[in-house]
Kinemage of the C-alpha trace (Angstrom):
@kinemage 1
@onewidth
@group {chain A} dominant
@subgroup {mainchain}
@vectorlist {calphas} color= white
{ca met a 1} P 107.428 121.254 94.402
{ca ser a 2} L 107.993 118.853 91.518
{ca leu a 3} L 111.358 117.237 91.032
{ca lys a 4} L 112.436 118.693 87.693
{ca ile a 5} L 114.800 116.736 85.477
{ca val a 6} L 116.165 118.979 82.757
{ca leu a 7} L 116.357 118.002 79.113
{ca gly a 8} L 117.637 120.329 76.411
{ca leu a 9} L 115.438 121.163 73.432
{ca leu a 10} L 115.854 118.767 70.556
{ca ser a 11} L 117.219 120.055 67.280
{ca leu a 12} L 114.851 120.510 64.362
{ca ser a 13} L 117.023 118.094 62.400
{ca val a 14} L 116.191 115.061 64.572
{ca pro a 15} L 115.575 112.175 62.151
{ca ala a 16} L 112.351 110.188 62.299
{ca leu a 17} L 112.646 106.473 61.590
{ca val a 18} L 108.985 105.695 62.152
{ca glu a 19} L 106.249 107.815 60.661
{ca gly a 20} L 103.137 108.478 62.734
{ca ser a 21} L 100.382 110.957 63.433
{ca lys a 22} L 98.184 112.028 66.297
{ca trp a 23} L 94.739 110.503 66.292
{ca tyr a 24} L 92.291 113.381 66.399
{ca ala a 25} L 88.631 112.919 67.225
{ca ser a 26} L 88.141 114.207 63.670
{ca thr a 27} L 90.324 111.517 62.135
{ca pro a 28} L 89.512 111.152 58.423
{ca ile a 29} L 87.640 107.943 57.700
{ca ser a 30} L 90.434 106.782 55.390
{ca gln a 31} L 92.764 106.705 58.422
{ca leu a 32} L 90.204 104.860 60.565
{ca lys a 33} L 90.031 102.182 57.877
{ca ala a 34} L 93.819 101.918 57.828
{ca lys a 35} L 93.850 101.571 61.620
{ca ser a 36} L 91.472 98.616 61.511
{ca glu a 37} L 93.426 96.940 58.727
{ca ser a 38} L 96.754 97.252 60.549
{ca ser a 39} L 95.595 96.680 64.116
{ca ser a 40} L 96.879 93.121 64.245
{ca lys a 41} L 100.277 93.845 62.722
{ca leu a 42} L 103.365 93.966 64.927
{ca ser a 43} L 105.822 96.764 64.330
{ca lys a 44} L 109.306 95.701 63.286
{ca arg a 45} L 111.483 96.570 66.247
{ca asp a 46} L 114.653 94.595 66.877
{ca ala a 47} L 113.946 90.848 67.052
{ca asn a 48} L 110.251 90.033 67.026
{ca pro a 49} L 109.500 89.898 70.764
{ca glu a 50} L 106.593 87.515 70.163
{ca thr a 51} L 109.173 84.799 69.558
{ca leu a 52} L 110.478 85.406 73.083
{ca tyr a 53} L 107.212 86.115 74.859
{ca pro a 54} L 104.255 83.981 73.761
{ca ala a 55} L 100.790 85.284 74.482
{ca his a 56} L 98.761 83.796 77.318
{ca asn a 57} L 95.146 84.254 78.329
{ca ile a 58} L 93.314 84.557 81.603
{ca ser a 59} L 89.561 84.138 81.744
{ca val a 60} L 87.928 87.189 83.358
{ca pro a 61} L 84.296 88.214 83.888
{ca ile a 62} L 82.719 90.308 81.172
{ca asp a 63} L 80.627 92.148 83.759
{ca his a 64} L 82.161 92.796 87.170
{ca phe a 65} L 79.278 94.992 88.324
{ca gln a 66} L 76.063 93.018 88.313
{ca asn a 67} L 74.167 95.631 90.315
{ca glu a 68} L 74.875 98.648 88.098
{ca ser a 69} L 72.138 99.500 85.628
{ca ile a 70} L 74.424 100.943 82.939
{ca tyr a 71} L 75.553 97.395 82.125
{ca glu a 72} L 72.070 95.958 81.636
{ca pro a 73} L 71.346 93.440 80.336
{ca his a 74} L 73.960 91.810 82.566
{ca thr a 75} L 75.893 88.677 81.728
{ca asn a 76} L 77.678 85.992 83.713
{ca gly a 77} L 79.983 85.254 80.797
{ca thr a 78} L 83.757 85.428 80.691
{ca phe a 79} L 86.326 86.308 78.040
{ca asn a 80} L 90.039 85.821 77.442
{ca leu a 81} L 92.276 88.732 78.422
{ca arg a 82} L 95.725 88.486 76.835
{ca tyr a 83} L 98.982 88.949 78.673
{ca trp a 84} L 102.679 88.321 78.170
{ca phe a 85} L 105.384 87.952 80.792
{ca asp a 86} L 109.112 87.609 81.339
{ca ala a 87} L 110.350 85.797 84.454
{ca ser a 88} L 114.031 85.829 83.463
{ca tyr a 89} L 115.007 87.862 86.515
{ca tyr a 90} L 112.505 86.440 88.941
{ca ala a 91} L 113.605 85.304 92.377
{ca ala a 92} L 111.380 84.299 95.271
{ca gly a 93} L 109.940 87.351 96.967
{ca gly a 94} L 110.218 89.543 93.881
{ca pro a 95} L 107.322 91.712 92.699
{ca val a 96} L 105.121 91.457 89.642
{ca ile a 97} L 105.460 94.595 87.472
{ca val a 98} L 102.392 95.052 85.264
{ca leu a 99} L 102.521 97.379 82.260
{ca glu a 100} L 98.976 98.296 81.287
{ca ser a 101} L 98.827 98.519 77.496
{ca gly a 102} L 95.957 101.017 77.375
{ca glu a 103} L 94.134 101.911 74.157
{ca asp a 104} L 96.363 99.811 71.931
{ca thr a 105} L 97.029 96.201 71.129
{ca gly a 106} L 99.286 94.625 73.728
{ca asp a 107} L 101.662 93.392 71.023
{ca asp a 108} L 102.944 96.925 70.575
{ca arg a 109} L 104.156 97.035 74.186
{ca leu a 110} L 106.198 93.817 74.050
{ca pro a 111} L 109.527 95.555 73.356
{ca tyr a 112} L 109.326 96.979 76.882
{ca leu a 113} L 109.848 93.478 78.254
{ca gln a 114} L 113.258 93.626 76.563
{ca lys a 115} L 114.284 97.206 77.280
{ca gly a 116} L 112.891 100.306 78.883
{ca leu a 117} L 111.491 100.970 82.330
{ca leu a 118} L 109.498 97.724 82.639
{ca his a 119} L 112.623 95.706 81.924
{ca gln a 120} L 114.718 97.864 84.255
{ca leu a 121} L 112.282 97.452 87.130
{ca ala a 122} L 112.035 93.691 86.704
{ca gln a 123} L 115.813 93.358 86.570
{ca ala a 124} L 116.451 95.618 89.571
{ca thr a 125} L 113.841 93.978 91.811
{ca asn a 126} L 114.099 90.319 90.742
{ca gly a 127} L 110.559 90.693 89.517
{ca ile a 128} L 108.308 89.400 86.770
{ca gly a 129} L 107.569 91.806 83.932
{ca val a 130} L 104.033 91.647 82.510
{ca val a 131} L 102.261 93.342 79.605
{ca leu a 132} L 98.497 93.219 80.125
{ca glu a 133} L 96.069 93.970 77.319
{ca his a 134} L 93.027 96.190 77.888
{ca arg a 135} L 89.555 94.836 77.149
{ca tyr a 136} L 88.268 95.667 73.648
{ca tyr a 137} L 91.791 96.077 72.216
{ca gly a 138} L 94.175 93.730 70.438
{ca gln a 139} L 92.524 90.323 70.733
{ca ser a 140} L 90.852 90.799 74.119
{ca phe a 141} L 87.272 91.261 72.991
{ca pro a 142} L 84.459 90.183 75.323
{ca thr a 143} L 81.719 90.438 72.695
{ca pro a 144} L 81.240 89.046 69.171
{ca asp a 145} L 80.885 92.499 67.613
{ca leu a 146} L 81.412 96.154 68.412
{ca ser a 147} L 77.825 97.357 68.282
{ca thr a 148} L 76.952 100.176 70.622
{ca glu a 149} L 74.967 97.759 72.772
{ca asn a 150} L 77.924 95.403 73.077
{ca leu a 151} L 80.301 98.246 73.853
{ca arg a 152} L 78.420 98.934 77.094
{ca phe a 153} L 81.047 96.854 78.933
{ca leu a 154} L 83.823 99.147 77.706
{ca thr a 155} L 84.259 101.450 80.680
{ca thr a 156} L 87.316 102.368 82.672
{ca asp a 157} L 85.759 100.817 85.775
{ca gln a 158} L 85.284 97.435 84.081
{ca ala a 159} L 88.847 97.490 82.757
{ca leu a 160} L 90.224 98.429 86.187
{ca ala a 161} L 88.350 95.473 87.636
{ca asp a 162} L 89.939 93.243 84.974
{ca thr a 163} L 93.377 94.388 86.063
{ca ala a 164} L 92.631 93.705 89.727
{ca tyr a 165} L 91.145 90.303 88.857
{ca phe a 166} L 94.305 89.449 86.934
{ca ala a 167} L 96.524 90.141 89.935
{ca gln a 168} L 94.289 88.120 92.242
{ca asn a 169} L 93.930 85.079 90.007
{ca val a 170} L 96.808 84.706 87.540
{ca val a 171} L 98.861 81.515 87.441
{ca phe a 172} L 101.988 82.066 85.365
{ca pro a 173} L 102.826 79.092 83.124
{ca gly a 174} L 105.988 77.422 84.386
{ca leu a 175} L 105.503 78.877 87.858
{ca glu a 176} L 102.394 76.956 88.807
{ca asp a 177} L 104.005 75.773 92.040
{ca gln a 178} L 104.140 79.322 93.400
{ca asn a 179} L 101.378 81.609 94.596
{ca leu a 180} L 102.160 84.805 92.734
{ca thr a 181} L 98.824 86.498 93.240
{ca ala a 182} L 98.070 89.701 95.127
{ca pro a 183} L 98.265 90.403 97.987
{ca asn a 184} L 100.706 87.529 98.549
{ca val a 185} L 103.349 89.274 96.451
{ca pro a 186} L 103.645 93.006 95.706
{ca tyr a 187} L 102.104 94.158 92.424
{ca ile a 188} L 103.383 97.388 90.869
{ca ala a 189} L 101.518 98.923 87.907
{ca tyr a 190} L 102.934 101.173 85.196
{ca gly a 191} L 101.185 102.928 82.335
{ca gly a 192} L 101.608 105.868 79.983
{ca ser a 193} L 99.018 108.398 78.741
{ca tyr a 194} L 95.496 106.956 79.161
{ca ala a 195} L 97.146 103.953 80.792
{ca gly a 196} L 99.056 106.355 83.059
{ca ala a 197} L 95.798 107.710 84.440
{ca phe a 198} L 94.408 104.180 84.498
{ca val a 199} L 97.114 102.839 86.832
{ca ala a 200} L 96.772 105.911 89.063
{ca phe a 201} L 93.070 105.106 89.433
{ca leu a 202} L 93.994 101.463 89.973
{ca arg a 203} L 96.138 102.389 92.969
{ca val a 204} L 93.331 104.497 94.458
{ca leu a 205} L 90.540 101.999 93.810
{ca tyr a 206} L 92.390 98.739 94.545
{ca pro a 207} L 95.113 99.648 97.064
{ca asp a 208} L 95.055 96.192 98.646
{ca val a 209} L 95.727 94.580 95.271
{ca tyr a 210} L 98.269 96.921 93.675
{ca phe a 211} L 100.976 97.872 96.158
{ca gly a 212} L 102.202 100.781 94.040
{ca ala a 213} L 101.777 102.472 90.684
{ca ile a 214} L 103.629 104.774 88.303
{ca gly a 215} L 101.469 106.937 86.055
{ca ser a 216} L 103.498 108.471 83.243
{ca ser a 217} L 101.890 111.332 81.304
{ca gly a 218} L 98.723 110.187 83.028
{ca val a 219} L 95.730 112.208 81.833
{ca val a 220} L 94.096 112.136 85.252
{ca glu a 221} L 91.694 115.034 84.520
{ca ala a 222} L 89.133 114.208 81.830
{ca ile a 223} L 88.321 117.369 79.849
{ca tyr a 224} L 85.519 117.621 77.294
{ca asp a 225} L 86.754 120.546 75.165
{ca tyr a 226} L 90.494 119.955 75.229
{ca trp a 227} L 91.705 122.923 73.193
{ca gln a 228} L 94.606 123.113 75.681
{ca tyr a 229} L 96.223 120.211 73.817
{ca phe a 230} L 97.807 122.792 71.528
{ca gln a 231} L 99.076 125.140 74.231
{ca pro a 232} L 102.376 123.329 74.945
{ca ile a 233} L 103.024 123.217 71.190
{ca ile a 234} L 102.531 126.985 71.063
{ca asp a 235} L 104.725 127.460 74.133
{ca tyr a 236} L 107.612 125.184 73.143
{ca gly a 237} L 107.426 124.698 69.386
{ca pro a 238} L 109.691 126.557 66.924
{ca ser a 239} L 108.577 130.153 67.280
{ca glu a 240} L 108.479 131.139 63.615
{ca cys a 241} L 106.642 127.954 62.669
{ca ile a 242} L 104.079 128.527 65.413
{ca ser a 243} L 103.576 132.202 64.593
{ca asn a 244} L 103.146 131.590 60.863
{ca thr a 245} L 100.806 128.666 61.525
{ca gln a 246} L 98.616 130.813 63.765
{ca lys a 247} L 98.462 133.615 61.197
{ca leu a 248} L 97.768 131.338 58.223
{ca thr a 249} L 95.129 129.502 60.244
{ca asn a 250} L 93.571 132.857 61.048
{ca val a 251} L 93.542 133.720 57.339
{ca val a 252} L 91.643 130.487 56.633
{ca asp a 253} L 89.186 131.124 59.465
{ca asn a 254} L 88.600 134.727 58.471
{ca ile a 255} L 87.594 133.485 55.021
{ca leu a 256} L 85.616 130.387 56.040
{ca ile a 257} L 83.903 131.908 59.068
{ca gly a 258} L 84.321 135.678 58.875
{ca arg a 259} L 83.565 136.268 55.196
{ca asn a 260} L 81.160 133.369 54.595
{ca asp a 261} L 81.544 133.948 50.841
{ca thr a 262} L 81.102 130.821 48.730
{ca arg a 263} L 83.170 132.167 45.831
{ca leu a 264} L 86.020 133.174 48.135
{ca thr a 265} L 85.888 129.862 49.979
{ca asn a 266} L 86.075 127.928 46.727
{ca gln a 267} L 89.055 130.017 45.645
{ca leu a 268} L 90.814 129.196 48.921
{ca lys a 269} L 90.174 125.460 48.532
{ca arg a 270} L 91.277 125.577 44.883
{ca ala a 271} L 94.555 127.246 45.829
{ca phe a 272} L 95.364 124.243 48.023
{ca gly a 273} L 94.164 121.732 45.419
{ca leu a 274} L 91.346 120.665 47.739
{ca gln a 275} L 88.442 122.117 45.783
{ca asn a 276} L 86.607 118.771 45.839
{ca val a 277} L 86.458 118.509 49.625
{ca thr a 278} L 82.775 119.138 50.263
{ca tyr a 279} L 82.802 120.335 53.862
{ca asn a 280} L 84.734 123.367 55.001
{ca asp a 281} L 85.609 121.800 58.335
{ca asp a 282} L 87.115 118.752 56.586
{ca phe a 283} L 89.156 121.098 54.416
{ca ala a 284} L 90.425 123.034 57.424
{ca asn a 285} L 91.161 119.768 59.226
{ca val a 286} L 93.609 118.759 56.480
{ca leu a 287} L 95.531 122.009 56.914
{ca ser a 288} L 95.520 121.613 60.709
{ca ser a 289} L 96.676 118.014 60.905
{ca tyr a 290} L 100.449 118.462 60.965
{ca val a 291} L 100.891 120.336 64.226
{ca gly a 292} L 99.772 117.210 66.100
{ca gly a 293} L 103.023 115.593 65.014
{ca trp a 294} L 104.647 117.365 67.977
{ca gln a 295} L 103.368 114.521 70.163
{ca gly a 296} L 105.289 112.052 68.005
{ca arg a 297} L 108.637 113.409 69.200
{ca asn a 298} L 110.600 110.809 71.110
{ca trp a 299} L 114.233 110.462 72.120
{ca asp a 300} L 114.111 106.766 71.109
{ca pro a 301} L 114.918 106.542 67.368
{ca ala a 302} L 112.857 103.361 67.070
{ca val a 303} L 109.621 105.140 67.914
{ca asp a 304} L 110.248 108.796 67.053
{ca ala a 305} L 107.495 109.960 64.703
{ca ser a 306} L 108.151 113.669 64.449
{ca ala a 307} L 109.323 113.881 60.825
{ca ser a 308} L 106.065 115.283 59.471
{ca phe a 309} L 105.997 118.016 62.112
{ca tyr a 310} L 109.504 119.223 61.344
{ca glu a 311} L 108.977 118.962 57.592
{ca tyr a 312} L 105.818 121.023 57.965
{ca cys a 313} L 107.613 123.618 60.072
{ca gly a 314} L 110.466 123.773 57.600
{ca asn a 315} L 107.992 124.708 54.896
{ca val a 316} L 105.973 127.346 56.721
{ca ser a 317} L 109.123 128.887 58.235
{ca ala a 318} L 111.198 129.117 55.064
{ca ser a 319} L 111.955 132.629 53.860
{ca thr a 320} L 112.488 131.491 50.275
{ca leu a 321} L 110.209 129.689 47.868
{ca leu a 322} L 111.013 125.976 48.107
{ca phe a 323} L 109.090 124.893 45.019
{ca asn a 324} L 109.146 127.041 41.887
{ca ala a 325} L 105.956 125.390 40.605
{ca thr a 326} L 103.874 127.344 43.102
{ca ala a 327} L 105.223 130.738 42.041
{ca lys a 328} L 102.367 131.041 39.561
{ca gln a 329} L 99.955 131.258 42.517
{ca thr a 330} L 101.656 134.280 44.048
{ca arg a 331} L 98.963 136.780 43.061
{ca thr a 332} L 96.198 134.423 44.211
{ca val a 333} L 97.881 133.922 47.578
{ca gln a 334} L 98.381 137.653 48.061
{ca trp a 335} L 94.713 138.213 47.265
{ca leu a 336} L 93.688 135.515 49.777
{ca leu a 337} L 95.931 136.978 52.449
{ca lys a 338} L 94.307 140.377 51.981
{ca ala a 339} L 90.841 138.822 51.977
{ca gly a 340} L 91.797 137.020 55.178
{ca gly a 341} L 92.750 140.226 56.963
{ca tyr a 342} L 96.528 140.232 56.507
{ca ser a 343} L 97.047 142.913 53.866
{ca asn a 344} L 99.808 144.425 56.046
{ca glu a 345} L 101.745 141.136 56.129
{ca thr a 346} L 101.513 139.896 52.572
{ca asp a 347} L 105.254 140.330 52.092
{ca ser a 348} L 106.139 138.069 55.029
{ca leu a 349} L 103.335 135.504 54.647
{ca thr a 350} L 103.173 134.969 50.888
{ca thr a 351} L 106.177 132.625 50.725
{ca pro a 352} L 105.152 130.523 53.773
{ca met a 353} L 101.656 130.124 52.335
{ca leu a 354} L 102.970 129.154 48.906
{ca asn a 355} L 105.260 126.585 50.517
{ca leu a 356} L 102.352 125.237 52.566
{ca ile a 357} L 100.232 124.906 49.439
{ca asn a 358} L 102.907 122.803 47.785
{ca tyr a 359} L 103.468 120.756 50.949
{ca ile a 360} L 99.768 119.897 51.137
{ca asn a 361} L 99.769 119.095 47.429
{ca val a 362} L 102.722 116.686 47.690
{ca asn a 363} L 101.666 114.993 50.923
{ca glu a 364} L 97.885 114.973 50.652
{ca val a 365} L 96.460 115.874 47.253
{ca gln a 366} L 98.786 113.845 45.031
{ca pro a 367} L 98.708 110.607 47.128
{ca cys a 368} L 94.915 110.731 47.210
{ca ala a 369} L 94.726 111.140 43.440
{ca ala a 370} L 97.297 108.393 42.882
{ca glu a 371} L 95.065 105.971 44.795
{ca gly a 372} L 92.124 106.861 42.554
{ca gln a 373} L 90.104 108.107 45.520
{ca thr a 374} L 87.809 111.095 45.752
{ca gln a 375} L 88.931 113.859 48.045
{ca asp a 376} L 85.969 113.279 50.332
{ca ser a 377} L 86.928 109.619 50.710
{ca cys a 378} L 90.486 110.634 51.600
{ca phe a 379} L 89.793 113.572 53.887
{ca gly a 380} L 86.154 113.380 54.871
{ca thr a 381} L 84.645 112.702 58.275
{ca his a 382} L 80.994 113.108 57.256
{ca asn a 383} L 79.982 109.551 56.357
{ca ala a 384} L 77.263 108.013 58.508
{ca ser a 385} L 77.247 104.741 56.558
{ca phe a 386} L 80.902 104.085 57.425
{ca tyr a 387} L 80.376 104.823 61.103
{ca ala a 388} L 77.427 102.404 61.166
{ca gln a 389} L 79.755 99.440 60.617
{ca asp a 390} L 80.187 97.562 63.879
{ca asp a 391} L 81.470 94.064 63.152
{ca ile a 392} L 84.445 92.790 65.127
{ca thr a 393} L 86.938 94.013 62.511
{ca gln a 394} L 85.966 97.649 63.112
{ca thr a 395} L 88.556 98.014 65.867
{ca trp a 396} L 88.709 101.797 65.400
{ca arg a 397} L 85.455 101.964 67.407
{ca ser a 398} L 86.938 101.176 70.813
{ca trp a 399} L 88.777 104.374 71.746
{ca pro a 400} L 86.180 106.749 70.220
{ca tyr a 401} L 83.544 104.990 72.305
{ca gln a 402} L 85.613 105.658 75.411
{ca tyr a 403} L 86.159 109.335 74.695
{ca cys a 404} L 82.580 109.858 73.537
{ca thr a 405} L 81.139 108.280 76.695
{ca gln a 406} L 83.601 109.222 79.447
{ca trp a 407} L 86.915 110.844 78.585
{ca gly a 408} L 86.238 113.694 76.171
{ca phe a 409} L 89.538 115.249 75.065
{ca leu a 410} L 88.058 116.642 71.846
{ca gln a 411} L 90.850 118.827 70.489
{ca thr a 412} L 89.133 121.895 69.123
{ca gly a 413} L 90.175 125.197 67.632
{ca ser a 414} L 86.904 126.834 68.633
{ca gly a 415} L 87.725 126.431 72.309
{ca phe a 416} L 90.683 128.825 72.189
{ca pro a 417} L 90.089 132.115 74.001
{ca ser a 418} L 89.000 134.892 71.643
{ca thr a 419} L 92.125 136.828 72.588
{ca glu a 420} L 94.473 134.105 71.355
{ca leu a 421} L 95.121 132.941 67.803
{ca pro a 422} L 94.476 129.191 67.662
{ca leu a 423} L 96.944 126.728 66.208
{ca val a 424} L 94.177 124.865 64.383
{ca ser a 425} L 91.055 126.152 62.690
{ca arg a 426} L 88.103 127.374 64.719
{ca thr a 427} L 85.918 125.350 62.356
{ca leu a 428} L 87.112 122.355 64.389
{ca thr a 429} L 84.306 122.675 66.911
{ca leu a 430} L 82.851 120.318 69.491
{ca glu a 431} L 80.089 119.559 67.009
{ca tyr a 432} L 82.599 118.632 64.320
{ca glu a 433} L 84.773 116.588 66.632
{ca ser a 434} L 81.646 114.776 67.866
{ca ile a 435} L 80.463 113.592 64.449
{ca ile a 436} L 81.891 110.169 65.216
{ca cys a 437} L 80.056 110.089 68.560
{ca gln a 438} L 76.681 110.710 66.992
{ca asp a 439} L 77.055 108.688 63.802
{ca ala a 440} L 78.892 105.690 65.280
{ca phe a 441} L 77.187 105.428 68.686
{ca asn a 442} L 74.138 107.725 68.573
{ca ile a 443} L 75.643 109.754 71.405
{ca thr a 444} L 74.431 113.348 71.327
{ca thr a 445} L 75.368 114.460 74.858
{ca pro a 446} L 78.758 115.373 76.351
{ca pro a 447} L 80.818 112.553 77.883
{ca asp a 448} L 80.376 111.759 81.559
{ca thr a 449} L 83.771 113.090 82.621
{ca asp a 450} L 82.702 112.836 86.268
{ca ala a 451} L 82.996 109.067 85.877
{ca val a 452} L 86.725 109.635 85.412
{ca asn a 453} L 87.352 112.663 87.596
{ca lys a 454} L 85.739 111.045 90.637
{ca tyr a 455} L 89.143 109.480 91.366
{ca gly a 456} L 90.717 112.855 92.072
{ca gly a 457} L 91.429 114.518 88.754
{ca phe a 458} L 94.299 116.989 88.976
{ca asn a 459} L 94.527 116.394 92.709
{ca ile a 460} L 94.751 112.599 92.652
{ca ser a 461} L 97.024 111.437 95.428
{ca tyr a 462} L 97.848 108.181 97.197
{ca asn a 463} L 100.826 106.726 98.954
{ca arg a 464} L 103.119 104.786 96.618
{ca leu a 465} L 101.620 106.531 93.591
{ca ala a 466} L 104.190 108.231 91.355
{ca leu a 467} L 103.227 110.858 88.763
{ca ile a 468} L 105.804 111.387 86.008
{ca asp a 469} L 105.176 113.938 83.232
{ca gly a 470} L 106.871 115.657 80.313
{ca glu a 471} L 107.122 119.444 80.334
{ca gln a 472} L 106.432 119.842 76.605
{ca asp a 473} L 103.761 117.161 76.350
{ca pro a 474} L 100.538 118.381 74.686
{ca trp a 475} L 98.750 116.193 77.229
{ca arg a 476} L 100.383 117.898 80.226
{ca pro a 477} L 97.388 120.256 80.696
{ca ala a 478} L 95.380 117.137 81.615
{ca thr a 479} L 97.992 115.725 84.029
{ca ala a 480} L 98.914 116.401 87.631
{ca his a 481} L 101.618 118.756 86.285
{ca ser a 482} L 99.046 120.927 84.528
{ca pro a 483} L 99.287 124.682 85.130
{ca ala a 484} L 95.726 124.279 86.465
{ca ala a 485} L 96.825 121.758 89.105
{ca asn a 486} L 98.283 122.491 92.500
{ca asn a 487} L 102.053 122.183 92.748
{ca arg a 488} L 103.386 119.445 95.010
{ca thr a 489} L 106.519 118.378 96.779
{ca ser a 490} L 108.061 115.204 95.403
{ca thr a 491} L 108.700 112.530 98.015
{ca thr a 492} L 109.747 108.897 97.931
{ca asp a 493} L 106.244 107.931 98.993
{ca glu a 494} L 104.550 110.131 96.369
{ca pro a 495} L 107.067 110.975 93.628
{ca tyr a 496} L 106.116 113.967 91.478
{ca ile a 497} L 108.594 114.335 88.646
{ca gln a 498} L 108.527 116.554 85.566
{ca ile a 499} L 111.098 115.916 82.853
{ca ala a 500} L 111.885 119.283 81.254
{ca gly a 501} L 111.942 119.156 77.469
{ca ala a 502} L 110.236 115.754 77.371
{ca val a 503} L 107.018 114.938 75.589
{ca his a 504} L 104.779 111.873 76.007
{ca his a 505} L 105.818 109.215 78.590
{ca trp a 506} L 109.460 109.344 77.545
{ca asp a 507} L 110.487 107.268 80.543
{ca glu a 508} L 108.829 104.155 79.116
{ca asn a 509} L 111.358 103.554 76.350
{ca gly a 510} L 114.841 102.090 76.559
{ca leu a 511} L 117.809 100.798 74.590
{ca phe a 512} L 119.881 97.641 74.602
{ca pro a 513} L 123.353 98.148 76.130
{ca asn a 514} L 125.005 98.061 72.717
{ca glu a 515} L 122.645 100.799 71.471
{ca thr a 516} L 123.422 103.350 74.136
{ca thr a 517} L 125.559 106.371 73.282
{ca ala a 518} L 126.788 109.453 75.087
{ca thr a 519} L 123.454 111.142 74.401
{ca leu a 520} L 121.039 108.187 74.229
{ca pro a 521} L 119.168 107.804 76.432
{ca pro a 522} L 119.317 111.517 77.233
{ca ala a 523} L 120.725 112.040 80.715
{ca pro a 524} L 117.447 113.453 82.115
{ca val a 525} L 115.470 110.434 80.876
{ca ala a 526} L 118.048 108.087 82.367
{ca ala a 527} L 117.869 110.068 85.607
{ca ala a 528} L 114.095 109.769 85.725
{ca gln a 529} L 114.270 106.027 85.136
{ca ser a 530} L 116.946 105.687 87.810
{ca ala a 531} L 114.733 107.574 90.250
{ca glu a 532} L 111.806 105.299 89.426
{ca val a 533} L 113.868 102.176 90.063
{ca ser a 534} L 115.124 103.673 93.312
{ca phe a 535} L 111.752 104.596 94.784
{ca val a 536} L 110.148 101.309 93.725
{ca lys a 537} L 112.931 99.431 95.521
{ca gln a 538} L 112.257 101.585 98.578
{ca trp a 539} L 108.525 100.889 98.347
{ca leu a 540} L 109.185 97.156 98.287
{ca thr a 541} L 110.985 97.310 101.632
{ca glu a 542} L 107.616 98.274 103.128
{ca phe a 543} L 105.765 95.241 101.765
{ca lys a 544} L 104.501 92.650 104.200
{ca ala a 545} L 102.771 89.552 102.894
{ca pro a 546} L 99.547 88.659 104.705
{ca thr a 547} L 99.837 86.085 107.470
{ca pro a 548} L 98.546 82.678 106.290
{ca arg a 549} L 95.314 81.703 107.968
């Protein structure tokens, strides 16, 4: 069985110092634009780690698989893959600990060279800490643009080969006199989320290169229709917030889908101030966007991004009207509730719906108007001309290409069983979530999830492969700790640890000694990190360098 490290539920009053949101497949185009514009900016966390850890490059092949037709036309070219490292604790014989940055710029992972699990492992093992950027992210682009043709080299297999090539060929500046390549020294990989699955695959595919790996919140099972994303939120979120959200979402769906009445639909949109959103699915997507903030919960104040989720819940759970200005809509709301099938619950749902209307107005409608934008430009996803842009600045294209071609994980409301009220609108269908796939890449077929699941999926297993997951993580249904996966016994050779109460790769973060308190890091997180350091040290006792020829 899994080693379970218990963490108490966080209070609803946890402050959020960094605002963030989950990136849905149906991300409004306005947010995709913002992502591209900010992709090269480093978050302000402590001292700028770039001053401590300059970026380096290693030249790697663009195409590692010259005999595979999916990469035709082939190329013999190379590109620069960025990495950063810290050798402060290095002593001869120590390992190289590689943190795979995944679907993000590597800059954002640099704080982990200073604090967190990467730093802890390097310190405890006299190792070198490395942050390695993934191809097609940050500044590690192998092609001059991001056209669909030039994205053909963006596959998990090619990126895994990059990571193996790095370990076999890197020469660390300042340590040129030492052979620090694999398999001459032990390489340990760590990653979280997509990168967590990535390093698990790395251990399976390149066991002679990477001596061990820790996959945290690793989404090892690629799933096309990933409606299960919302199940942990339903199971562990504040009960009244979840219940009211499900009922209000059902009201919206009963009107948009069940009634199919243009006049009634327009009245619903007008009540929320979103009457100028052309498409019903875009309208419903705005109302559904806040529950994804559950993933932003983190024990580390520097990265916690849960404020919008708790603010949202505070509004839809309140038993009193929070904003008197919406009182004038009371009769309209009661009429909509009855039209949506909840005539028996108008007394209990009228106030939550009025508060939600105001919340959407303050956080969505008013900011859009203040920027002088149309509502479709703020909230729309139907815009083929935007998706057609593919120059090198359109960095939003990289991850959608990966999930459209291989990974899936389209978070739908339509996928919920008919017997269960969804947490997001059923208008969020596979077709809607795939708009970006068709318009950006001309992909009209489901992703090839077999290209990912061939490494083992839920049942992935290998010696010196650790699988660490959070109990309340919306991505847990895609991990080895999914209810759909077989339970395992945790061992030193194959650690299998679930942190109760934790969300998304909570073991990755850390604090400086002068930042720690009696409750930070939470004891269960500290225990998980301690266990990881312990089993990695045990793994290293098994390492034997190859005999020189």
